[in-house]
N, C-alpha and C positions, 0 to 999 in steps of 0.2 A: 445603781444605774450607771451604765458605762457612758463616759463622756468621750466624745470624739477627739482624736489626736489633733485635729484641726482647731477645735475650740481651745484645747489646752495650750496650743502654741501662742494664742493671743494673750499677751500680757495685760494686766489692768491698765486702764487709762488713768495714770497717776494725777494728771491735771484735774480730773473730776474727783478723785479720791481726796486730794487736798482741798478742793472746793467744798466737798461734803463736810470736812472738818471745820473749814472756815464758816460754813453755814450754821453748824452747831454752836460755835462760839459767838457768832453774830447774834443769835437769839438771846444769848446770855447778856450781851453788852448793848443790846438795841436801845435801851432806855437810859443809858449812861451818857456822860458828856463826851465819850469817845466811841461812838458806834463804829462797826467794822467798815473799812473802806476796801473795796474789791478792785485790785489791780491784777487779778489773776486770770480772768476769762477774756478771750478774744471776742468780745461782743460789743458792738457800738452802743453807746448810751443813747443814740438817736433811734427813733422808731421810723416806720415807713411814713413818708410825707403825706399830706392831706389828700392829694389826688389819688394816691395808691390806696389809701384807706377807703375813699369814696368809691373807687372802682370795685373793690372787694364787696362793699355793701350793696352796690348795684347788682352784682352778679348773684348774690344771695337772694335779693328781692325778686330778681327776674327768673329765679329757679335755674340758673346756669350752673348746675352743680353735678351734672352727669359726667361720666368718664369722657376724657378726650382720647384721641389716638395716642399710642404709646410714645410717639416722637414729640408730642406736644401740640398745642394750638398752632396752626399754620401762621396765623397773624403774629403770634409771639415770636416764632422763629424768624419771621421777616423783620420784626422790630429789632431783634438781637443782631441780625445781619446788617441792618441799617446803622446800628450803634458802632459796629466795627468799622464801617465805612466812614462815618462822621468823626469818630474819636481817634481812630488809628490809621485811617486812609488805606484800609485793607479790604479787599473783596472776599467776603466769606459767604458763599451762597447759602440761602436758608435751608436748602435740601441737605446740607451737611451738618446741620445743627439738630441735636436731640435734646429736648427739654427733659430734665430729670428731677427726682425727688431730693434735691439738694446736691451739692458737690460730692457728698459721700456716695450717693447712688451713682453718680457719673464715674467716680473712681472704681467702684465695684464693677460696673458694667464694662469699663475698659479693661480691667484686669481679667475678668472672666472671659472676655472675648479674645484676649491675646496671649495669656500666660498658660503654659502647660505645666503639669506637675514636674517639679525639679528645676524649672527655669529660674535663672538668677536675674534680679533687677538691681541696678546700681542706684543708690541714693546718697546724697551728701550727709555727713555727720557733722553738725546736728541737722535734724529735719523733723517735720511733724510726725508724731508717732503713728497716727492712724494710717498714714500713707503706706508704711511698711507692713502694717497689719492687713491692709487690703491685698497686698501681694501675697502674704501668707495665707489668707483666707481662700485665695485662688490656687493654693498648693504650690505657689512659687516660693522663692527664697529672696528676701531683701538683704542686700549686701551693702553695709554702710561704709562709705569711703571717707576717711578723715579729711577735714578741711581746716584751714587756718584763717585768722583774721586778715592776713595779707591777701588771701583769696576771696575775701568777703564772705567766708563760710559757704562758698558755692563750689560745685565741681568745675573742673577745667577739662578741656579736650585732652590734654596730656594725661590727666589722672584717669579719665574714662578709658583711654587707650591702654594705660598700664594695668588697670584693674580688669580688663576684658578677658574672659576665658571662653572655653568651648561651651560652657553652660549659660553664658550671659545672653539674655534676651533683649535687654535694652536699659534705658534709664528712666527714672521718675524724678523730675526736677520740680522746684517751686520757685517762682519769681514774680513778685517779691515773696520772701520766705517767712514762714512761721517756724522757728521762733525769732529769727534774727532781723527780719524786716529788710534784708538786703536782696538785691536782684543780680542777675547774671548780665554782664555787658552783652549787647546784641551781637557783636562780632565774635565773642567767645561762645555764645549760644549757637551761632551758625557753625562754628568749628566743631562743637560737640555733636551737633546733628550730622555733620559730615562723617565724623568717626563712626557714629552709630549706623548711619545709612550704608556706609561702605561694608559693614559687617552684616547687613541684612537685618538690623535690629529695629526697635521701636523707640521713638522719643515721645514720652508722656510728660506733659508739663502742667502743673497746678498753677493757674493764673487767677485764683479767686481774689487776690489783693491787687490785681493789676490796676483797677480803677483808682486805688489809693496810692498812686505813685507821685512822688514830689520832685523828681529829677528827670528832665527831658532826656538825659543820656541813657536812662534805663526804662522809661515807661512805654515800652513798645511790646506788642504781642508777638509771640513766637510764630504765630500763624502767617506772619509776613515772610518767613523763611522758606516754607515748603508746605504744600497741601498734605503731605504725609505726617506732619507734626500733629499730635493729638493733644488738644487743649481742654482742660477742665476749668469751668468757671461757675460763678454762683451769684445769686441775688442777696446773699447774706451780709457781705462786708460793705462794699461801696454803696449798694442799694438798701442797706439797713433793714433787711428782711430775714433775720436769723431764724425765727420760729416758724416762718412760713414754709420752710423746707422746699426751696426751689433753686435749681441750678441748671447747668447745661453742659453739653459735651460737643466738641467740634471734631469730627473724624473724617478721614478720606471717604469719598462717596461710596466706594465699594464696601465699606464697613458699616454703612448705615443700616442695611437690612439685618445684619448680624446683631448689632446692638438693639435694634427694634425688637427682634425676636426674643432676646434675653429680657428686655424691659417688659414686654407683654406678659411674660411668665412670672417675673419677679416682682413687678410693681404695678402692672396694668397701665398706670400713668401717674404723673405728678398731680398734686392737688389742683383741681380745676379752678377753685376760687382763687388760689394763689396765682395761677396763670393769668386769669382775667385781671387781677390786681396789678400784676407785673407789666401789663400793657401800658399802664399809666406811668411807669418808671421813666419812659422815654419821651414823655411830653416835655416841652421846653421849660415849663415852670418847675417840674420835678428835677430835671438835669441842673437847673440853676441852683436849686436847693442842695443837691448832692455836691455840687462844686463848692458852695459855701461851707458845707460840712467838711469837705476835703481840706479846705484852707484851715479850718479849725483844728483838725487832726495834726496838720503840719505845725501849727502854732504851738500845740501841746508838746509835740516832739522837740521843737526848737527851744522851749523853756525847760523841759523836764530832763533831758539828757545831760546838759551842763550841771544841773543840780545833782544828779547821780554821781557824776565824775567828781564833783567837789566833796561828796560824802565818802569817797573811796570806793564806790561801786562802779568800777571802770567799764565803760561801754567802748570796746575796742574798734567798732565800726559803726559810724552813724548810719542808721537805717535810711534807705532812700524811699521806702514805701511801708504800707501796712500801718499798724499802731502798736509796735512792740519795741522794747529796749532790752537787749541781751547783755547783761552785765556780769562781770566777774566779781563774785562776792568774797574771794579768798581772803583779802586783807581785812575786810570788815569782820568776817567770821572768826578769824584768828583773834582779833581784838575783843570779840564777844566771848571768846573761849569755847567756840563750837567748831564743828567740822563740816564743810561742804554746804551746798545750797539746800539740801533737804532740811537739815537742822536750822539753817538760816530762815527758811520759809516759815517754819513753825515758831521760831523765835519772834519774828516780826508779827506773826499772827497773834501770839499770846501777849507780847509786851507792847507793841505799837498799834495793835488792832488794824494791821494792814495785811491783806491777803495777797501773796505773790505766788508765782509758780516756780518750783525748783527745776533744775535742768535734767533731772533723772529720766524724764520721759523721752527726751529728744535725741538720744544717741547712746554712745558708749561711755566709758568711765570719765573721759575728758570733759563731758558736758556737766558733770556733777559739781563743778566749781562755778557754774553759771546759774543765774536766776533770770527768769523772764518777767518783766513788768509790762503790763498792758496800759497803754495810754488812751484806751477807748473810753475811759472815765472822764469826768468833767475836769476842767482846769482847777476848780476849787478843791476837788478831791485830790488832785495831784499836788497842789500846794500844801494842803493839810498833811498829806502823806510824807512829804519831804520834812516838814517840821517834826513829825512824830519819829521818823527814822533818825533825824539829827539828834533828837533828845535821847533816843535809845543808844545810839553809838557813842554819845558823849558820856553816858553812864553805863559802862559795860557790866558792872557788878550787878548780880541779880539778887 
């Protein structure tokens, strides 16, 4: 059977490959005194709040399970618009919002609508691997631009300008970012967009972790800059609805019918039950619960990162959002007699029964010395993980 060149360009999602290996070992140690602790997947340990669950159940009981329009329930689009106004003080008309089957569908729709074969899209190195694969799936080319800790692992206007070529179509940013948890300063983001706009390009920004921002200097939506910024968002992270597969896309008004046409053909619509459930996300009681959980994620970050640094797993930039710690494992790996974060991840999995994600997925060779820890797990799990890692590092001989 002939496999398409497009499919062959898509590399494995190593995050999930490592997760599969961790799952196998987890079954073997499940009944021991040291079951596997999962700090590898970016999935909140919280589930949808009660009001959201109740809204889903009501929709099922009422038989509200038919297709919606491809752009989503009008009422949900209005609620999302209201959230932007209340949370960020930004006017985002509901007519510019397209509800999608997760942020992944939003990214796919944006890439298919805007990228031609051979177009190049600039992304920071490191960045979430699936973002560059969405570009590739649209027959574009993702160009990774190296970043440093001093730059908070984010692109700058100067780097975008320097990397721009005749083939460049635009940028795909993430703020806060996976894997680093760092955001782009609003002034720098504005300068990046100016560079892009002056060249007739597109600014795509992944804002799925924006609700989980812990620093007022960064927790602002790029939609405040210009109506031509295209923002991808999701109910997965801040709203704790990962498996419900629901997200949204904010686009310039002229692009709505284009995205709608693509969505009609590719997805028909996002899950109707999930959409009705998401209406309850914006109730005052639900928002209060989400804010309590955001404070809990911040508390985990504030405790965990100093612990990693003390172990020699250096986190060069304290994340201002999301629930990740991007740590340089070079010194610890050398002490353990192994090389790079890939071997480190399997070492911690086997010896400490702690699953983490190696940097291999997130960029070029430079990321291989980093490992990503997820602080989406409970404080108790984080504390136990630190104790196990400390014991492993203190006894490097195997």
